[in-house]
C-alpha positions as CSV (number, residue, x, y, z in Angstrom):
1,X,123.3,94.2,80.0
2,X,126.8,94.9,81.4
3,X,128.3,95.1,78.0
4,X,125.6,97.5,76.9
5,X,126.1,99.6,80.0
6,X,129.9,99.9,79.6
7,X,129.6,100.7,75.9
8,X,127.1,103.5,76.6
9,X,129.5,105.3,78.9
10,X,132.8,104.8,77.1
11,X,134.7,108.0,77.8
12,X,135.6,110.6,75.2
13,X,136.9,114.1,75.4
14,X,134.4,116.7,76.5
15,X,132.8,118.7,73.7
16,X,132.2,122.4,73.3
17,X,128.7,123.9,72.7
18,X,126.4,120.9,72.6
19,X,122.7,119.8,72.5
20,X,123.3,117.5,75.4
21,X,125.7,116.1,77.9
22,X,126.5,112.6,79.2
23,X,128.1,111.5,82.5
24,X,130.7,109.8,80.4
25,X,131.3,110.2,76.7
26,X,128.9,111.8,74.3
27,X,125.1,111.7,74.0
28,X,123.9,108.8,71.8
29,X,121.5,111.0,69.9
30,X,122.7,113.5,67.2
31,X,121.8,117.2,67.4
32,X,119.1,116.8,64.8
33,X,117.3,113.9,66.4
34,X,113.6,113.7,65.7
35,X,112.4,112.3,69.1
36,X,113.6,110.2,71.9
37,X,113.9,106.6,70.7
38,X,111.3,105.2,73.0
39,X,108.6,107.9,72.3
40,X,106.1,107.6,69.4
41,X,106.4,110.9,67.5
42,X,103.1,110.1,65.7
43,X,101.2,109.4,68.9
44,X,97.7,110.9,68.8
45,X,96.9,113.8,71.2
46,X,93.9,114.0,73.6
47,X,92.2,111.8,76.0
48,X,92.7,111.4,79.8
49,X,94.0,109.0,82.4
50,X,92.9,108.7,86.0
51,X,95.2,107.3,88.6
52,X,94.4,106.3,92.2
53,X,96.6,107.1,95.2
54,X,96.3,106.2,98.9
55,X,96.8,108.9,101.5
56,X,96.3,112.6,100.8
57,X,98.0,115.9,100.1
58,X,97.9,119.4,101.6
59,X,100.3,121.5,99.6
60,X,101.1,122.3,95.9
61,X,104.8,123.1,96.6
62,X,106.8,119.8,96.2
63,X,110.2,121.5,96.7
64,X,110.0,122.2,100.4
65,X,110.1,120.1,103.6
66,X,106.7,121.3,104.8
67,X,103.5,119.7,103.6
68,X,102.6,116.8,101.3
69,X,102.4,117.5,97.6
70,X,100.1,115.6,95.3
71,X,101.5,113.1,92.8
72,X,102.6,114.5,89.4
73,X,102.8,118.1,90.4
74,X,106.5,118.6,89.7
75,X,106.9,116.3,86.7
76,X,103.8,117.6,84.9
77,X,104.0,121.4,85.6
78,X,107.6,122.3,86.1
79,X,110.5,122.0,83.7
80,X,114.3,121.9,84.0
81,X,117.1,123.2,81.8
82,X,117.9,119.7,80.5
83,X,115.8,116.6,80.2
84,X,116.8,113.0,80.8
85,X,116.8,110.2,78.2
86,X,115.8,106.9,79.9
87,X,117.4,105.0,77.1
88,X,120.9,105.9,78.4
89,X,122.5,105.4,81.9
90,X,122.8,109.2,82.4
91,X,122.4,111.5,79.4
92,X,120.6,114.8,79.3
93,X,119.4,116.8,76.3
94,X,118.4,120.4,76.0
95,X,114.9,121.4,77.3
96,X,114.6,125.0,78.6
97,X,118.3,125.4,77.6
98,X,119.2,125.1,73.9
99,X,122.8,124.4,74.7
100,X,125.2,123.3,77.5
101,X,128.9,124.0,77.7
102,X,131.5,122.6,80.0
103,X,135.3,121.9,80.0
104,X,137.2,118.7,80.2
105,X,137.5,118.9,84.0
106,X,133.9,120.1,84.4
107,X,135.0,123.0,86.5
108,X,132.0,125.0,85.3
109,X,128.8,124.6,83.2
110,X,127.1,127.2,81.1
111,X,123.5,127.0,79.9
112,X,121.9,129.1,77.2
113,X,118.2,129.5,77.5
114,X,115.9,129.0,74.5
115,X,114.4,132.4,73.5
116,X,111.0,130.8,73.1
117,X,110.8,129.3,76.6
118,X,107.8,130.5,78.5
119,X,106.0,130.0,81.8
120,X,102.4,129.0,81.8
121,X,101.3,132.6,82.3
122,X,103.0,133.6,79.1
123,X,106.0,135.4,80.6
124,X,109.5,134.4,79.3
125,X,111.8,132.2,81.3
126,X,114.8,134.3,82.1
127,X,118.3,133.9,83.5
128,X,117.2,135.8,86.6
129,X,114.5,133.1,87.1
130,X,117.2,130.4,86.8
131,X,119.6,132.1,89.3
132,X,116.8,132.8,91.8
133,X,115.4,129.2,91.5
134,X,118.8,127.6,92.1
135,X,119.7,129.8,95.0
136,X,116.3,129.4,96.7
137,X,116.1,125.7,96.3
138,X,119.7,125.4,97.5
139,X,119.1,127.4,100.6
140,X,115.4,127.0,101.4
141,X,114.3,123.9,99.5
142,X,114.4,120.2,100.4
143,X,117.7,119.0,101.7
144,X,118.4,117.2,98.4
145,X,119.1,120.5,96.7
146,X,121.6,121.9,99.2
147,X,124.6,119.6,98.7
148,X,125.0,120.4,95.0
149,X,124.4,124.2,95.5
150,X,127.1,124.3,98.2
151,X,129.6,123.2,95.5
152,X,128.8,126.3,93.4
153,X,131.5,129.0,93.9
154,X,130.1,131.6,91.5
155,X,127.0,132.3,89.3
156,X,127.2,134.7,86.4
157,X,124.8,135.9,83.8
158,X,126.4,135.6,80.3
159,X,124.9,137.8,77.6
160,X,121.2,138.0,77.4
161,X,120.3,134.3,77.8
162,X,123.3,132.5,79.3
163,X,124.1,131.5,82.9
164,X,127.4,130.1,84.0
165,X,128.0,128.2,87.3
166,X,131.6,127.8,88.4
167,X,132.3,125.0,90.9
168,X,134.5,124.9,94.0
169,X,134.8,121.1,94.1
170,X,135.8,118.4,91.7
171,X,132.5,116.7,90.9
172,X,131.9,115.6,87.3
173,X,128.2,115.1,87.9
174,X,127.5,118.7,88.9
175,X,126.7,120.0,85.4
176,X,124.1,117.3,85.0
177,X,122.6,117.8,88.4
178,X,122.2,121.5,87.8
179,X,120.6,120.7,84.4
180,X,117.9,118.8,86.3
181,X,117.1,121.5,88.8
182,X,113.5,122.9,88.6
183,X,113.2,126.4,87.2
184,X,110.5,128.5,88.9
185,X,109.2,132.0,88.3
186,X,110.9,134.5,90.5
187,X,108.2,137.1,90.4
188,X,105.6,134.7,91.9
189,X,107.5,134.6,95.2
190,X,108.1,138.2,95.8
191,X,106.9,139.0,99.4
192,X,106.1,135.3,100.0
193,X,107.6,132.7,102.3
194,X,108.9,130.0,100.0
195,X,109.2,127.5,102.8
196,X,105.5,127.8,103.8
197,X,103.1,125.0,102.7
198,X,100.5,126.4,100.3
199,X,97.8,125.4,97.9
200,X,98.7,128.1,95.4
201,X,100.0,126.3,92.3
202,X,103.7,126.9,91.5
203,X,104.0,128.6,88.2
204,X,106.0,126.5,85.9
205,X,106.8,126.1,82.2
206,X,105.7,122.4,81.9
207,X,103.1,120.8,79.6
208,X,100.3,120.9,82.2
209,X,98.8,123.2,84.7
210,X,96.8,122.5,87.8
211,X,93.2,122.8,86.7
212,X,91.2,121.6,89.7
213,X,91.7,120.1,93.1
214,X,90.2,119.3,96.4
215,X,92.9,118.8,99.1
216,X,93.3,115.1,100.0
217,X,90.6,114.1,97.5
218,X,91.8,114.7,93.9
219,X,93.9,116.9,91.7
220,X,93.5,117.4,87.9
221,X,96.1,118.5,85.5
222,X,95.2,119.8,82.0
223,X,97.4,120.3,79.0
224,X,98.4,123.9,78.5
225,X,97.1,124.7,75.0
226,X,99.9,127.4,74.7
227,X,102.7,125.2,76.0
228,X,105.8,126.6,74.6
229,X,107.7,123.3,74.2
230,X,105.2,121.2,72.3
231,X,107.3,121.2,69.1
232,X,110.7,120.4,70.6
233,X,112.3,117.2,69.4
234,X,112.8,116.2,73.0
235,X,109.1,116.4,73.7
236,X,107.8,114.9,70.4
237,X,105.7,111.9,71.3
238,X,105.6,112.8,75.0
239,X,102.9,114.5,77.1
240,X,100.1,113.3,74.7
241,X,97.1,113.2,77.1
242,X,94.9,116.2,77.6
243,X,94.0,115.5,81.2
244,X,95.7,113.6,84.0
245,X,93.9,113.1,87.3
246,X,94.9,111.6,90.6
247,X,92.1,110.5,92.9
248,X,93.0,109.8,96.6
249,X,91.6,107.0,98.7
250,X,92.0,105.7,102.2
251,X,94.2,102.7,101.3
252,X,95.5,100.6,98.5
253,X,92.7,98.1,98.7
254,X,90.1,100.7,98.1
255,X,92.1,102.1,95.1
256,X,92.0,98.6,93.5
257,X,88.3,98.3,94.0
258,X,87.9,101.8,92.4
259,X,89.9,100.5,89.4
260,X,87.7,97.4,89.1
261,X,84.7,99.7,89.2
262,X,86.1,101.9,86.4
263,X,86.6,105.0,88.5
264,X,90.3,105.0,87.7
265,X,91.8,103.9,84.4
266,X,95.2,102.5,85.3
267,X,96.6,100.4,88.2
268,X,100.1,99.3,89.0
269,X,100.1,95.9,90.6
270,X,103.0,95.0,92.9
271,X,101.7,91.5,94.0
272,X,102.4,88.8,91.4
273,X,99.9,86.4,93.0
274,X,97.2,89.0,92.9
275,X,98.1,89.7,89.3
276,X,97.5,86.0,88.4
277,X,94.5,85.3,90.6
278,X,92.4,88.5,91.1
279,X,92.3,89.9,87.5
280,X,89.3,88.0,86.4
281,X,86.7,90.7,86.9
282,X,84.4,91.6,84.1
283,X,86.4,94.5,82.6
284,X,89.4,92.2,82.1
285,X,87.4,89.3,80.7
286,X,85.6,91.6,78.3
287,X,88.9,93.1,77.1
288,X,88.0,96.6,78.3
289,X,91.0,96.4,80.7
290,X,94.4,95.2,79.4
291,X,97.2,93.6,81.4
292,X,100.7,94.8,80.3
293,X,104.0,93.5,81.6
294,X,107.0,95.9,81.2
295,X,110.5,94.6,81.6
296,X,113.4,96.8,82.8
297,X,117.1,96.8,83.5
298,X,117.2,99.0,86.6
299,X,119.0,98.0,89.8
300,X,116.8,96.4,92.4
301,X,117.2,99.3,94.8
302,X,116.5,98.6,98.4
303,X,113.1,97.9,100.0
304,X,112.3,96.4,103.3
305,X,112.3,97.3,107.0
306,X,114.8,99.9,108.0
307,X,116.5,100.1,111.5
308,X,116.7,103.5,113.0
309,X,120.2,103.3,114.4
310,X,119.6,106.4,116.4
311,X,117.8,104.1,118.7
312,X,120.2,102.4,121.2
313,X,118.8,98.9,120.7
314,X,119.8,99.0,117.0
315,X,123.3,100.4,117.2
316,X,125.0,97.1,117.5
317,X,125.5,95.4,114.1
318,X,125.1,92.0,115.7
319,X,121.6,92.9,116.8
320,X,120.7,94.1,113.3
321,X,122.2,90.9,111.8
322,X,120.2,88.8,114.3
323,X,116.9,90.6,113.3
324,X,117.7,90.1,109.6
325,X,118.4,86.5,110.2
326,X,115.1,86.1,112.1
327,X,113.1,87.6,109.2
328,X,111.6,84.5,107.6
329,X,111.7,85.8,104.1
330,X,111.0,82.5,102.5
331,X,107.8,82.1,104.5
332,X,106.7,85.7,104.0
333,X,107.4,85.6,100.3
334,X,105.5,82.3,99.8
335,X,102.6,83.5,101.9
336,X,102.2,86.9,100.2
337,X,103.6,86.4,96.8
338,X,103.5,82.7,96.1
339,X,107.3,82.8,96.3
340,X,107.5,84.3,92.9
341,X,109.7,87.5,93.2
342,X,113.4,87.2,94.1
343,X,114.8,88.7,97.2
344,X,116.9,91.9,97.0
345,X,120.5,90.8,97.6
346,X,122.1,94.2,97.7
347,X,121.3,97.8,97.0
348,X,122.5,97.7,93.4
349,X,121.7,94.0,92.6
350,X,120.2,93.1,89.2
351,X,122.8,95.4,87.6
352,X,126.5,95.6,86.7
353,X,126.8,98.0,89.7
354,X,126.0,95.4,92.3
355,X,128.4,93.4,94.4
356,X,128.5,89.6,94.0
357,X,126.8,88.1,97.1
358,X,129.3,86.0,99.1
359,X,132.3,86.9,97.0
360,X,135.3,88.8,98.5
361,X,136.2,92.3,97.4
362,X,138.8,92.1,94.6
363,X,140.9,94.4,92.4
364,X,140.0,98.1,92.4
365,X,137.0,97.5,94.7
366,X,139.3,96.1,97.4
367,X,141.8,98.9,96.9
368,X,139.1,101.5,97.5
369,X,137.9,99.8,100.6
370,X,141.3,99.0,102.1
371,X,141.9,102.4,103.8
372,X,138.7,101.9,105.7
373,X,139.2,98.3,106.7
374,X,139.2,99.1,110.4
375,X,135.7,100.7,110.3
376,X,134.0,98.2,107.9
377,X,131.7,95.6,109.3
378,X,132.3,91.9,108.8
379,X,131.7,90.8,105.2
380,X,132.6,94.0,103.4
381,X,136.0,92.7,102.5
382,X,135.6,88.9,102.9
383,X,132.2,88.6,101.3
384,X,128.6,88.7,102.6
385,X,125.3,87.1,101.6
386,X,121.9,87.4,103.3
387,X,121.1,84.6,105.7
388,X,118.6,82.1,104.2
389,X,115.9,80.4,106.3
390,X,114.3,77.0,105.8
391,X,110.9,78.4,105.0
392,X,109.1,76.6,107.8
393,X,107.1,78.5,110.3
394,X,109.5,77.5,113.1
395,X,112.6,78.5,111.1
396,X,114.6,76.8,113.9
397,X,118.1,77.2,112.3
398,X,117.7,80.9,111.8
399,X,116.3,81.4,115.3
400,X,119.2,79.6,116.8
401,X,121.7,81.7,114.8
402,X,119.8,84.9,115.8
403,X,119.8,83.9,119.4
404,X,123.6,83.4,119.4
405,X,124.2,86.8,117.8
406,X,121.9,88.5,120.4
407,X,123.8,86.8,123.2
408,X,127.1,88.1,121.8
409,X,125.6,91.5,121.9
410,X,124.5,91.2,125.6
411,X,120.9,90.2,125.2
412,X,119.6,87.0,126.9
413,X,116.2,85.5,127.4
414,X,115.0,85.8,131.0
415,X,111.6,84.3,131.9
416,X,110.7,84.2,128.2
417,X,111.7,87.9,127.6
418,X,114.8,89.0,125.8
419,X,116.6,91.5,128.1
420,X,119.9,93.2,128.4
421,X,122.3,93.3,131.4
422,X,120.3,96.1,132.9
423,X,117.1,94.0,132.8
424,X,115.5,96.1,130.1
425,X,113.3,94.2,127.6
426,X,114.0,94.2,123.9
427,X,110.8,95.9,122.5
428,X,110.2,98.2,119.5
429,X,107.5,99.5,117.2
430,X,107.2,99.0,113.4
431,X,105.5,102.2,112.2
432,X,103.6,101.8,108.9
433,X,101.2,103.9,106.9
434,X,97.6,102.9,106.7
435,X,96.7,100.9,103.5
436,X,100.1,99.4,102.9
437,X,98.5,95.9,103.0
438,X,101.3,93.7,101.8
439,X,103.9,95.5,104.0
440,X,101.6,95.3,107.0
441,X,101.0,91.6,106.5
442,X,104.8,91.0,106.1
443,X,105.4,92.9,109.3
444,X,102.7,91.0,111.1
445,X,104.3,87.6,110.2
446,X,107.7,89.0,111.3
447,X,106.4,90.1,114.7
448,X,105.1,86.6,115.3
449,X,108.5,85.1,114.4
450,X,110.3,87.5,116.8
451,X,108.3,86.2,119.7
452,X,110.4,83.0,119.5
453,X,113.4,85.2,120.4
454,X,111.6,86.8,123.3
455,X,111.2,90.1,121.5
456,X,108.1,92.2,121.8
457,X,107.6,94.0,118.5
458,X,104.4,95.9,117.7
459,X,103.0,97.1,114.3
460,X,101.6,100.6,114.5
461,X,99.7,102.1,111.5
462,X,99.1,105.8,111.1
463,X,97.8,108.1,108.3
464,X,100.0,109.5,105.6
465,X,100.3,113.0,107.2
466,X,101.5,111.5,110.5
467,X,103.8,109.2,108.6
468,X,105.4,112.0,106.7
469,X,105.9,114.0,109.9
470,X,107.4,111.1,111.8
471,X,109.8,109.9,109.1
472,X,110.9,113.5,108.3
473,X,112.0,113.7,112.0
474,X,113.1,110.1,112.3
475,X,110.6,109.4,115.0
476,X,110.3,105.7,114.6
477,X,112.1,102.5,115.7
478,X,111.6,100.6,112.4
479,X,109.5,101.3,109.3
480,X,109.0,100.4,105.7
481,X,111.8,101.8,103.5
482,X,112.2,102.0,99.8
483,X,114.9,103.7,97.7
484,X,114.8,103.3,93.9
485,X,118.3,103.4,92.5
486,X,119.5,104.0,89.0
487,X,122.3,103.0,86.7
488,X,123.8,106.5,87.2
489,X,124.1,107.0,91.0
490,X,125.8,110.2,92.1
491,X,125.4,113.1,94.5
492,X,122.0,112.0,95.6
493,X,123.7,109.2,97.4
494,X,125.0,111.7,99.9
495,X,121.4,112.6,100.7
496,X,120.5,108.9,101.1
497,X,123.5,107.8,103.2
498,X,125.4,111.0,104.2
499,X,126.3,111.7,107.9
500,X,124.4,115.0,107.9
501,X,121.2,113.0,107.9
502,X,122.0,111.6,111.4
503,X,120.6,114.9,112.8
504,X,119.3,117.0,109.9
505,X,115.6,116.3,109.4
506,X,114.1,115.6,106.0
507,X,117.0,113.6,104.4
508,X,116.6,110.1,103.1
509,X,119.1,108.7,105.5
510,X,116.3,107.2,107.6
511,X,118.7,104.6,109.1
512,X,120.9,107.3,110.6
513,X,124.1,105.8,109.2
514,X,127.4,107.6,109.6
515,X,130.1,106.0,107.4
516,X,133.2,107.9,106.2
517,X,133.8,104.9,104.0
518,X,130.5,105.4,102.2
519,X,131.0,109.1,101.8
520,X,134.5,108.4,100.3
521,X,133.0,106.0,97.8
522,X,130.4,108.6,96.8
523,X,133.2,111.2,96.3
524,X,135.1,108.7,94.1
525,X,132.0,108.1,92.0
526,X,131.3,111.7,91.2
527,X,135.0,112.4,90.5
528,X,135.5,109.3,88.3
529,X,136.8,110.1,84.8
530,X,136.2,106.6,83.4
531,X,133.5,103.9,83.7
532,X,135.8,101.3,85.3
533,X,136.6,103.6,88.3
534,X,132.9,104.6,88.6
535,X,131.7,101.0,88.6
536,X,134.3,100.0,91.2
537,X,133.3,102.8,93.5
538,X,129.6,101.9,93.2
539,X,130.3,98.2,93.9
540,X,132.4,99.2,96.9
541,X,129.5,101.5,98.2
542,X,127.1,98.6,97.6
543,X,129.3,96.4,99.9
544,X,129.4,99.1,102.6
545,X,125.6,99.6,102.6
546,X,124.7,95.9,102.4
547,X,127.1,94.8,105.2
548,X,126.0,97.8,107.3
549,X,122.8,95.7,108.0
550,X,120.7,98.8,108.0
551,X,117.7,97.3,106.2
552,X,115.9,93.9,106.2
553,X,115.6,93.5,102.5
554,X,112.4,92.0,101.0
555,X,111.6,91.4,97.3
556,X,111.9,93.2,94.0
557,X,110.5,92.7,90.5
558,X,112.4,92.9,87.2
559,X,109.1,93.7,85.5
560,X,106.3,96.2,86.1
561,X,102.7,95.0,85.9
562,X,100.3,97.6,84.7
563,X,96.6,97.1,84.2
564,X,94.8,99.8,82.2
565,X,91.9,100.7,79.9
566,X,92.4,99.3,76.4
567,X,92.3,102.8,75.0
568,X,95.6,103.7,76.8
569,X,98.6,102.7,74.6
570,X,102.4,102.8,75.0
571,X,105.2,102.4,72.4
572,X,106.5,99.0,71.5
573,X,110.1,100.2,71.8
574,X,110.9,100.3,75.5
575,X,113.9,102.2,77.0
576,X,116.8,100.8,79.1
577,X,115.0,101.8,82.2
578,X,111.7,100.2,81.1
579,X,108.9,101.5,83.3
580,X,110.6,104.5,84.9
581,X,108.5,106.7,87.2
582,X,107.2,108.9,84.4
583,X,106.8,106.2,81.8
584,X,103.1,106.4,82.4
585,X,101.8,109.0,81.4
586,X,104.7,110.7,79.7
587,X,104.9,108.5,76.6
588,X,101.4,107.0,76.7
589,X,98.5,108.1,74.5
590,X,94.8,107.6,74.3
591,X,93.3,105.9,71.2
592,X,89.7,105.0,70.7
């Protein structure tokens, strides 16, 4: 996989007017490609799919901080200037834009709109819509849009259908980031507050429109019969279904029962034991429901229990290491998953971008980290691997190691309670969303283990609306944390780990980390002109994040497990990313 990854991003000189753009080198597909290699251009059209979600929604605007938007609304109804190929680490091809131009240093990018591009109301997509969308998202939208827009020095209309963005910062990813920004209809928002939560559908140019909904209950998307982009090579074999519906339920267990009853037609199973033991219901045994296993080559990402280091009790890295050590992963994994899935070893593990656990930093990685040696935590330079328990319920060795770390940090057991020098007990809450059964069970086992340290931890479950509000404002001690990471990390990493997130609400820096070293590695990544420099910078970032001890990692899977009605089909040829978030339904089809 490493060889394929490096080959795919071998650098060449930047081209002129082109049908696509890659982070490094040239797009793999020629200008006259017929379809994306993992899409079936002959897929039949029609049919429907019904998904189940836990929680609810109260807004149809997914681009702002306020409100909770339903699943699928952005991907299905809104389009971008360029579209991503999931068969390449980071390559984009023309979608709303028929061409993209940049220079060798990527100091600017110019897009030319397709003359046929239309919004769902039939009006043309214009340069004015693009400029307004980028400015509005960059100044009023979710925080993830602001960082890239701040690097735009000037925006100009070029001719009738062209728009040029000139940059004020060296950042080779910017042309691609702007290519993936949503394009909205300017006229829809005249006299309206873009930041206000609303159930008015956002007018887009995508293949689907919102057809029906009941807030918190369901949302239905139907194929736009007049969709302008149906005949584009990029779209051939994609967006084949006529109707896509998301039904909302109280928790994940209820969703699974709805799937067994035939109310929903596809279910993503995350528990390998359940996959093996609980899929013997009549629809499976009769063949009406099919079990499909989809492999992928994505990084593991990070999932687990995140420390909110804004809280004083979690600010000492030794405390965090102690609590990581006390997490009895071997017992938790065996109890919940039969011990099947491997543990996440680092943020970019399972890929060429990840650090080698336990190995010291060497070569260019060490050179990049050296200027920050004084601020790095133990293990970043010397090597670090997650502590391993013995898998027993007592887990005595891990508890002894954790106790020693806590004592170093000033916490001692007094009358059976862990306290600091001021006599304050070590107590915290783990805030989780209702219905997250496996995570709640993992936390419950963890809480029992922490009692051996004299720690009083408590699991608190709340509904999805409260959870969104509390995590947006970092109002928690510890919570479940998941960040999916790609083979092409870039500017989004600043939103994940940047220091602005310590105080700015709505970022993905839930841990509240403030690391100049991490931000320097991100800057090196986005300015890298060759794959070796890029990979070294990501591996260095991986070391900083992992040794920061911000998250107690749990498990990951190198396959996706999808159970679905037999009429729902997908291509035999799978992309590099395997089951990416839009794999189902984007390239699936319905066949009687």
